C-alpha positions in Angstrom: 25.6 -21.1 1.0 28.3 -19.4 -1.1 30.9 -21.6 0.5 28.8 -24.7 -0.3 28.6 -23.8 -4.0 32.4 -23.3 -4.0 33.0 -26.7 -2.5 30.5 -28.3 -4.9 32.5 -26.8 -7.8 35.7 -28.3 -6.4 34.1 -31.7 -6.0 32.9 -31.5 -9.7 36.5 -31.1 -10.9 37.5 -34.3 -9.1 34.5 -36.3 -10.6 35.6 -35.2 -14.0 39.1 -36.4 -13.5 37.9 -40.0 -13.3 36.8 -40.4 -16.9 38.4 -39.9 -20.4 36.8 -39.0 -23.7 37.0 -41.5 -26.5 39.9 -39.5 -28.2 41.7 -39.2 -24.9 41.6 -42.9 -24.2 42.8 -43.7 -27.7 45.6 -41.2 -27.5 46.7 -42.5 -24.1 46.7 -46.2 -25.2 48.6 -45.2 -28.4 51.3 -43.7 -26.3 51.5 -46.8 -24.1 52.2 -48.8 -27.2 54.5 -46.3 -28.8 56.5 -45.3 -25.7 57.1 -41.8 -26.8 56.1 -40.1 -30.1 55.1 -37.1 -32.0 51.4 -35.8 -32.4 51.3 -37.0 -36.1 52.3 -40.6 -35.2 50.0 -40.6 -32.2 47.1 -39.4 -34.4 47.8 -42.1 -37.0 48.1 -44.9 -34.4 45.1 -43.8 -32.3 43.0 -43.1 -35.4 42.0 -39.7 -34.2 41.8 -36.5 -36.3 45.1 -34.7 -36.5 43.3 -31.4 -35.9 42.2 -32.7 -32.5 45.4 -34.4 -31.5 47.2 -31.4 -29.7 44.1 -30.6 -27.7 43.7 -34.2 -26.7 47.4 -34.5 -25.7 47.3 -31.2 -23.8 44.3 -32.4 -21.8 46.0 -35.7 -21.0 49.1 -33.9 -19.8 47.0 -31.5 -17.7 45.3 -34.4 -16.0 48.6 -36.2 -15.3 48.5 -39.1 -17.7 51.4 -38.1 -20.0 54.4 -35.8 -20.1 55.9 -33.8 -23.0 59.4 -32.8 -24.2 59.8 -29.5 -26.0 61.1 -29.7 -29.5 60.1 -29.5 -33.2 57.9 -31.4 -33.2 56.9 -31.8 -29.6 57.3 -35.3 -28.2 54.8 -36.9 -25.8 55.3 -39.8 -23.5 52.9 -41.8 -21.3 53.6 -41.8 -17.5 54.2 -45.1 -15.7 50.8 -46.8 -15.1 51.7 -47.4 -11.4 52.3 -43.7 -11.0 49.0 -42.9 -12.6 47.2 -45.3 -10.3 48.9 -43.7 -7.3 47.7 -40.3 -8.5 44.2 -41.5 -9.0 44.1 -43.0 -5.5 45.4 -39.7 -4.2 42.6 -37.8 -6.1 40.0 -40.2 -4.7 41.3 -39.5 -1.1 41.0 -35.8 -1.8 37.5 -36.3 -3.1 36.5 -38.0 0.1 38.1 -35.2 2.1 36.2 -32.6 0.1 32.9 -34.5 0.8 33.7 -34.5 4.5 34.5 -30.8 4.4 31.1 -30.1 2.7 29.4 -32.1 5.4 31.2 -30.3 8.2 30.5 -26.9 6.5 26.8 -27.5 6.4 26.8 -28.7 10.0 28.5 -25.5 11.1 25.9 -23.5 9.3 23.1 -25.3 11.2 22.0 -27.3 8.2 21.3 -31.1 8.3 24.2 -33.3 7.4 24.0 -34.2 3.7 27.0 -36.4 3.2 27.9 -39.5 5.3 31.2 -41.2 5.2 31.0 -45.0 5.7 34.1 -47.1 6.4 34.6 -50.9 6.0 33.9 -53.1 3.0 30.9 -54.9 4.6 29.2 -51.6 5.7 29.8 -50.2 2.2 28.2 -53.2 0.6 25.2 -53.0 3.0 24.7 -49.4 2.0 24.8 -50.3 -1.7 22.1 -53.0 -1.0 20.0 -50.4 0.8 20.3 -47.9 -2.1 19.3 -50.6 -4.6 16.4 -51.9 -2.5 15.1 -48.3 -2.1 14.9 -47.8 -5.9 11.3 -47.4 -7.3 12.0 -46.0 -10.8 15.7 -46.1 -11.7 19.1 -47.3 -10.4 22.4 -46.5 -12.1 25.7 -48.2 -11.3 29.1 -47.2 -12.7 31.9 -49.6 -11.6 35.2 -51.3 -12.7 34.4 -54.1 -10.3 31.2 -55.5 -11.8 32.2 -59.1 -11.3 32.6 -58.5 -7.6 29.4 -56.5 -7.3 27.4 -59.2 -9.1 28.4 -61.7 -6.5 27.6 -59.4 -3.6 24.5 -57.5 -5.0 23.1 -60.0 -7.5 19.9 -60.5 -5.6 19.3 -56.8 -5.1 19.8 -56.1 -8.8 17.5 -58.9 -9.8 14.9 -57.7 -7.3 15.1 -54.2 -8.7 14.5 -55.5 -12.2 11.6 -57.6 -11.0 10.0 -54.4 -9.5 10.3 -52.8 -13.0 13.1 -50.5 -11.9 15.2 -49.4 -14.9 18.7 -50.6 -14.0 21.6 -49.0 -15.9 25.2 -50.3 -15.6 28.4 -48.7 -16.9 31.2 -51.3 -16.9 34.4 -52.3 -18.8 34.1 -54.4 -22.0 35.4 -57.6 -20.4 32.7 -57.9 -17.7 29.3 -59.6 -18.0 26.3 -57.7 -16.9 23.0 -59.1 -15.5 20.2 -59.7 -17.9 17.5 -57.1 -18.1 19.8 -54.1 -17.5 20.8 -51.3 -19.8 24.5 -51.6 -20.6 27.1 -49.0 -21.3 30.8 -49.7 -21.8 33.6 -47.6 -20.4 37.2 -48.9 -19.8 38.5 -45.9 -17.9 36.5 -46.3 -14.6 38.3 -46.0 -11.3 35.7 -45.7 -8.6 32.2 -47.2 -8.1 29.2 -44.8 -8.2 25.6 -45.7 -7.6 22.4 -43.6 -7.8 18.8 -44.5 -6.9 15.9 -42.5 -8.3 18.1 -39.5 -8.5 17.6 -38.9 -4.8 20.2 -41.3 -3.1 23.8 -41.7 -4.2 27.2 -42.9 -3.2 30.7 -43.0 -4.5 33.0 -45.8 -3.2 36.8 -46.2 -3.1 38.3 -48.6 -5.7 38.6 -51.4 -3.0 35.2 -50.6 -1.5 36.8 -49.8 1.8 35.0 -46.6 2.2 32.2 -44.6 0.5 30.5 -41.2 0.7 26.7 -41.4 0.8 24.0 -38.8 0.4 20.2 -38.7 0.3 20.2 -35.1 -0.7 18.5 -34.8 -4.2 20.8 -31.9 -5.3 24.0 -33.9 -4.6 22.5 -37.1 -5.8 21.6 -35.5 -9.1 25.1 -34.2 -9.5 26.5 -37.8 -9.2 23.7 -39.0 -11.5 24.8 -36.4 -14.1 28.3 -37.8 -13.9 27.1 -41.3 -14.5 25.0 -40.1 -17.5 28.2 -38.5 -18.9 30.0 -41.8 -18.7 27.0 -43.4 -20.5 27.4 -41.0 -23.4 31.1 -41.8 -23.8 31.6 -44.7 -26.1 35.0 -45.8 -24.8 
């Protein structure tokens, strides 16, 4: 199981790359507005503490959102948004590859398959409906595509609420949420994640063309912890 723990750690890193802290998002948006600037100007524009600015900018550069030019003072510049989107898509592809590797690794070790890759938008949506319909206590959804999911999964979400299931949704500011749900706002979402009762979970590609599904409580709880992290970030 040592190889499994190593793969799980790698997957965790990719999950973390899909969300920003409040300061990181402020700093990134400030650089988009400024074009290129120094830490002091970025701090003033983004309204973040100057003492935290360098750490925030270094983290953004490490994750591929911005670049820097050496000098006194150092100058930072946001990367092209299309390049960032391309990198995120690449990271998501790598994440699915990692999930597949974990599944194959467990199969080789004679253990039951824990991760299932599902392809095709209709099949992904059907699996989402299945996850929601199986919820008895709680269901959490993190998605940048809430408008689309409300159209496709509206009945399932309403049914879960009727069954007294606590439904929590993380979505961007400009998207309406169904009544009766717990709402958390986050504008840096890329992929769609869903967890039911902490025992079933999936992560879907941005266009819902594929998803990784697991009914293993250990893996499901890991995705659930990621969604809870997004809930705690007021972005």
